[in-house]
C-alpha positions in Angstrom: 0.0 0.0 0.0 2.9 2.3 0.7 4.2 1.8 -2.8 0.8 2.4 -4.2 0.5 5.7 -2.3 3.9 6.8 -3.7 2.9 5.8 -7.3 -0.2 7.9 -7.1 1.6 10.8 -5.5 4.2 10.8 -8.3 1.6 10.4 -11.1 1.8 14.0 -12.3 5.3 13.4 -13.6 4.0 12.2 -17.0 3.8 8.4 -17.2 3.3 6.5 -20.4 0.9 3.9 -19.0 -2.1 6.2 -18.7 -3.5 5.4 -22.2 -4.4 1.8 -21.4 -8.1 2.5 -21.0 -10.9 3.4 -23.4 -11.8 6.4 -21.2 -9.1 8.7 -19.8 -10.2 11.3 -17.3 -9.4 14.8 -18.6 -10.4 18.4 -17.9 -11.1 20.7 -15.0 -14.1 18.7 -13.8 -11.4 16.6 -12.1 -9.4 18.0 -9.2 -6.4 16.1 -10.6 -7.3 14.0 -13.6 -3.9 12.3 -13.9 -3.7 11.3 -10.2 -7.3 10.1 -10.4 -6.6 7.9 -13.4 -3.4 6.5 -11.8 -5.3 5.8 -8.6 -8.1 4.1 -10.4 -5.8 1.9 -12.4 -3.9 0.9 -9.2 -7.3 0.1 -7.7 -8.3 -2.2 -10.6 -5.0 -4.0 -10.4 -4.7 -4.5 -6.6 -7.8 -3.7 -4.6 -9.3 -6.8 -2.8 -12.3 -6.9 -0.6 -13.3 -9.8 1.7 -17.0 -10.3 2.3 -17.8 -12.0 5.6 -19.9 -15.0 4.9 -21.8 -15.0 8.1 -25.4 -13.9 8.0 -28.3 -15.0 5.9 -30.5 -13.1 3.4 -32.6 -11.0 3.3 -30.9 -9.0 6.0 -27.4 -9.9 4.9 -25.9 -10.5 1.5 -29.0 -8.9 -0.1 -30.6 -5.6 -0.7 -33.2 -3.9 -2.9 -32.2 -3.0 -6.4 -35.3 -0.8 -7.1 -36.7 2.4 -5.8 -35.0 5.0 -3.7 -32.5 2.9 -1.8 -31.5 0.8 -4.8 -27.8 1.5 -4.4 -27.6 -0.7 -1.3 -28.7 -3.9 -3.1 -26.9 -2.8 -6.3 -23.5 -2.5 -4.5 -23.9 -5.6 -2.3 -24.9 -7.9 -5.1 -22.4 -6.6 -7.6 -19.5 -6.8 -5.1 -20.4 -10.4 -4.4 -19.6 -11.4 -8.0 -16.9 -8.8 -8.8 -13.2 -9.3 -9.4 -12.6 -7.1 -6.4 -13.9 -9.8 -4.1 -11.3 -12.2 -2.6 -12.1 -15.5 -0.8 -8.8 -15.2 1.0 -9.2 -12.8 4.0 -5.4 -12.6 4.4 -5.0 -10.9 1.0 -7.9 -8.4 1.6 -7.4 -4.7 2.0 -11.0 -4.1 3.2 -13.5 -6.3 5.0 -17.1 -5.8 4.1 -19.9 -6.1 6.5 -22.7 -7.3 4.1 -25.7 -6.0 6.0 -28.5 -4.0 4.5 -30.1 -1.2 6.6 -33.0 -1.2 4.2 -33.8 -4.8 4.9 -33.2 -4.4 8.6 -35.7 -1.6 8.6 -38.2 -3.8 6.8 -37.8 -7.0 8.8 -36.9 -5.8 12.3 -38.3 -2.3 12.8 -41.8 -2.1 14.2 -43.7 0.6 12.3 -44.3 3.8 14.3 -42.6 2.4 17.3 -39.7 4.8 17.1 -37.6 2.1 18.8 -34.1 1.6 17.5 -32.7 -1.0 19.9 -33.7 -4.1 18.0 -32.1 -2.8 14.8 -29.0 -1.7 16.6 -28.7 -5.1 18.3 -28.5 -6.7 14.8 -25.5 -4.6 14.0 -23.9 -5.1 17.4 -24.4 -8.9 17.4 -23.1 -9.3 13.9 -19.9 -7.5 14.7 -19.6 -9.5 17.8 -19.8 -12.7 15.8 -17.2 -11.7 13.2 -14.8 -10.3 15.8 -15.1 -13.6 17.7 -14.7 -15.9 14.7 -12.0 -13.9 12.8 -8.9 -11.9 13.9 -9.3 -9.0 11.4 -11.7 -6.7 13.3 -9.7 -6.8 16.5 -6.4 -6.4 14.6 -7.3 -3.0 13.2 -10.1 -2.1 15.7 -12.4 -2.0 12.7 -10.4 0.6 10.7 -10.2 -1.5 7.5 -13.8 -2.6 7.7 -16.6 -1.2 5.5 -20.3 -0.6 6.1 -22.5 0.7 3.3 -26.0 2.0 3.6 -28.2 4.4 1.6 -31.1 4.3 4.1 -31.4 7.4 6.2 -31.0 5.3 9.3 -27.5 4.0 8.3 -25.6 6.5 10.5 -27.8 5.8 13.5 -27.3 2.1 13.3 -23.6 2.5 13.0 -23.6 4.0 16.4 -24.4 0.6 17.8 -20.7 -0.2 18.0 -18.4 2.7 18.9 -15.5 1.3 16.9 -17.7 1.1 13.8 -18.5 4.8 13.7 -15.2 6.0 15.1 -12.8 3.9 13.0 -14.5 2.0 10.2 -15.1 3.2 6.6 -18.8 4.1 6.4 -20.3 4.6 2.9 -23.5 6.5 3.3 -26.0 8.4 1.1 -26.8 10.5 4.2 -23.4 12.1 4.3 -24.2 14.8 6.9 -21.3 16.3 8.9 -23.9 17.3 11.6 -24.6 13.6 12.1 -20.9 12.7 12.6 -20.1 11.9 9.0 -16.3 12.2 8.8 -15.1 12.9 5.2 -11.5 11.9 6.0 -12.6 8.3 6.6 -16.2 8.0 5.5 -17.5 7.8 1.9 -20.4 9.8 0.5 -22.4 7.8 -2.1 -25.1 9.1 -4.3 -28.8 8.2 -3.7 -30.2 7.0 -7.0 -33.9 6.4 -7.5 -34.5 3.4 -9.9 -38.3 3.0 -10.1 -38.0 -0.3 -12.1 -34.4 -1.2 -11.2 -32.8 0.4 -14.3 -32.1 3.9 -15.6 -34.2 3.3 -18.7 -35.8 6.6 -19.8 -33.8 8.6 -17.3 -30.6 9.4 -19.3 -30.3 12.3 -21.7 -32.0 15.6 -22.3 -32.3 18.5 -24.8 -29.6 21.1 -25.5 -29.5 24.3 -23.4 -31.3 26.3 -26.2 -34.4 24.1 -25.8 -34.7 24.6 -22.1 -37.2 27.4 -21.5 -37.6 27.1 -17.7 -34.9 28.8 -15.5 -35.3 26.5 -12.5 -37.5 23.7 -11.3 -38.4 21.9 -8.1 -41.4 19.7 -7.0 -41.5 17.9 -3.7 -43.0 17.5 -0.3 -42.5 19.8 2.7 -39.9 17.5 4.3 -37.4 19.0 6.7 -36.6 22.7 7.5 -35.3 23.9 4.1 -38.2 23.1 1.7 -40.8 25.2 3.5 -38.6 28.2 3.2 -38.1 27.5 -0.5 -41.8 27.2 -1.2 -42.6 30.2 1.0 -40.5 32.4 -1.2 -41.0 30.9 -4.6 -44.1 28.7 -5.0 -46.4 30.3 -7.6 -44.4 33.5 -7.5 -42.5 33.6 -10.8 -43.0 31.8 -14.1 -39.3 31.4 -14.5 -39.0 29.7 -11.1 -41.2 26.6 -11.2 -41.3 25.6 -7.5 -44.2 23.3 -6.5 -45.2 21.2 -3.5 -47.4 19.2 -5.8 -46.6 18.8 -9.5 -49.3 20.6 -11.6 -51.9 18.3 -13.1 -50.8 17.0 -16.5 -47.1 17.7 -15.9 -44.4 15.1 -16.0 -41.6 15.3 -13.4 -38.9 14.1 -15.8 -40.2 16.3 -18.6 -40.1 19.3 -16.4 -36.5 18.5 -15.5 -35.6 18.2 -19.2 -37.2 21.6 -19.9 -35.3 23.3 -17.1 -31.8 24.8 -17.0 -31.4 24.4 -13.3 -32.9 21.8 -10.9 -33.1 22.5 -7.2 -31.9 19.7 -5.0 -32.8 20.7 -1.4 -32.4 18.6 1.7 -35.5 16.9 3.1 -35.5 15.4 6.5 -32.0 14.2 5.6 -29.4 15.7 3.2 -29.5 12.8 0.7 -31.8 13.2 -2.3 -32.0 11.4 -5.7 -32.8 14.7 -7.4 -29.1 15.5 -7.7 -28.3 12.4 -9.8 -31.6 12.8 -11.8 -30.6 16.3 -12.7 -27.2 15.1 -14.0 -28.8 12.3 -15.9 -31.1 14.7 -17.7 -28.7 17.5 -18.4 -30.2 19.9 -15.8 -27.6 21.7 -13.7 -28.1 20.8 -10.0 -28.7 23.6 -7.5 -27.7 22.2 -4.1 -29.3 23.6 -0.9 -28.0 21.3 1.7 -26.3 22.4 5.0 -23.6 20.0 6.1 -23.7 17.8 3.0 -20.6 16.1 1.6 -20.9 15.6 -2.1 -20.2 12.2 -3.6 -16.7 11.6 -5.1 -15.6 15.0 -3.9 -12.0 13.7 -3.7 -12.0 13.5 -7.5 -14.7 15.8 -8.9 -14.8 19.6 -8.8 -18.5 20.1 -8.1 -18.3 23.9 -8.4 -17.8 23.5 -12.1 -21.1 21.6 -12.8 -23.4 22.5 -10.0 -24.5 25.6 -8.0 -24.5 25.6 -4.2 -26.8 28.1 -2.5 -27.0 28.7 1.3 -30.3 28.5 3.0 -30.1 32.2 3.8 -29.8 33.0 0.1 -33.0 31.3 -1.0 -34.8 34.7 -1.4 -32.1 35.6 -3.9 -32.4 32.3 -5.8 -33.5 33.9 -9.1 -30.9 36.7 -8.9 -28.1 34.2 -8.3 -29.1 32.0 -11.2 -29.7 34.9 -13.6 -26.2 36.1 -12.7 -24.8 33.0 -14.4 -24.1 34.0 -18.0 -25.3 31.8 -21.0 -21.7 31.0 -21.7 -21.0 29.9 -18.2 -24.2 27.9 -18.0 -23.5 26.0 -21.3 -20.1 25.2 -19.9 -21.6 23.9 -16.6 -24.2 21.8 -18.4 -21.5 20.3 -20.7 -19.4 19.4 -17.7 -22.4 17.8 -16.0 -22.8 15.6 -19.0 -19.1 14.7 -18.8 -19.3 13.6 -15.2 -22.6 11.7 -15.7 -20.8 8.5 -16.5 -19.6 8.4 -12.9 -23.2 8.3 -11.6 -24.6 5.8 -14.1 -25.8 2.4 -13.1 -25.0 -0.5 -15.3 -25.7 -4.3 -15.2 -23.0 -5.5 -15.1 -21.0 -2.5 -13.9 -18.7 -0.7 -16.4 -15.4 1.1 -15.8 -15.7 4.5 -14.1 -19.5 4.0 -13.4 -21.1 4.6 -10.0 -20.1 1.1 -8.7 -16.5 1.7 -9.5 -16.5 5.2 -8.2 -17.9 4.1 -4.9 -15.1 1.5 -4.8 -12.5 4.1 -5.7 -13.7 6.3 -2.8 -13.3 3.4 -0.4 -9.9 2.6 -1.9 -8.7 6.2 -1.2 -9.8 5.9 2.4 -8.1 2.5 2.7 -4.8 4.0 1.4 -4.8 6.4 4.4 -5.2 3.6 7.0 -2.1 2.1 8.6 -2.9 -1.5 9.6 -0.6 -4.0 11.3 1.0 -6.7 9.2 -1.1 -9.7 8.2 -1.4 -12.3 10.9 0.4 -15.6 10.3 
């Protein structure tokens, strides 16, 4: 791992090997395109993840691949059959805890009980089992272990074991610093709504010249930000299409495709599929999310293909967006289309898609972890 870190660090010196892929990251949308490419290639050559075999479906080794939390099942099931998986725990860099918070919430949580203990006990007991049967958790105090969850309750359930939230790599859609998300060791993953389990009908949209709505949002009054947004802009301006309920006869996706900008505010939690939907359809995301850590922020320069607006600036929403010149907007929209490949879902996964980008984010965290030598 030390040699890999050095290779990535020195990748800006102009190596000849970077042309061995069909896609080569280039341009300002990447914080450092050359370093990212070298890191990605090192990941594909070396990264190995061990999946603990303990636990039975549907709570373990399984997750939904449809609807709003699809990324949980998509990641779990693809990792199980990927080349990154190793059956030899002694050659692994990361140890995956194959639980699904979505399935725990469906099978363990008592609706409207507001009781977390039974769900937390599942997590606590599972780690107790693997730490008793295997030496790897205790060797690193969980630092080279991975938990992934897109369900909003993921962070809360990780608190069941102090070493899990203090030391382990936690990959969450709800990447909220106010809820103890730590960007230096945790991974922000995108929430992707897959109504029928695929992105069919979601990818692509018209050119900027055919988008006659300045900005669009439609959604329920969840959390503290959306009521402020609707208070200032619902039915106030034809250029600012902000709705709690989509007008009769209007299509949500068609409205996104007709809009230049799409508002992606927090609800009860910071995660929202709107951000990815906007990128899919060529609408520049407008992020209104206090404490949110954007996915793949180690690699992507979000400022070049999205707009971030503070809650206090919601009254100035139109003024801010109108202040973006046509030239600047076209550039942002084009860059959004460029990075879209990193958020796309494929069956099976393709290089540089969302599955591989999540893995790369995990890989970067693992490179920063010092773990004792493998046990004999």
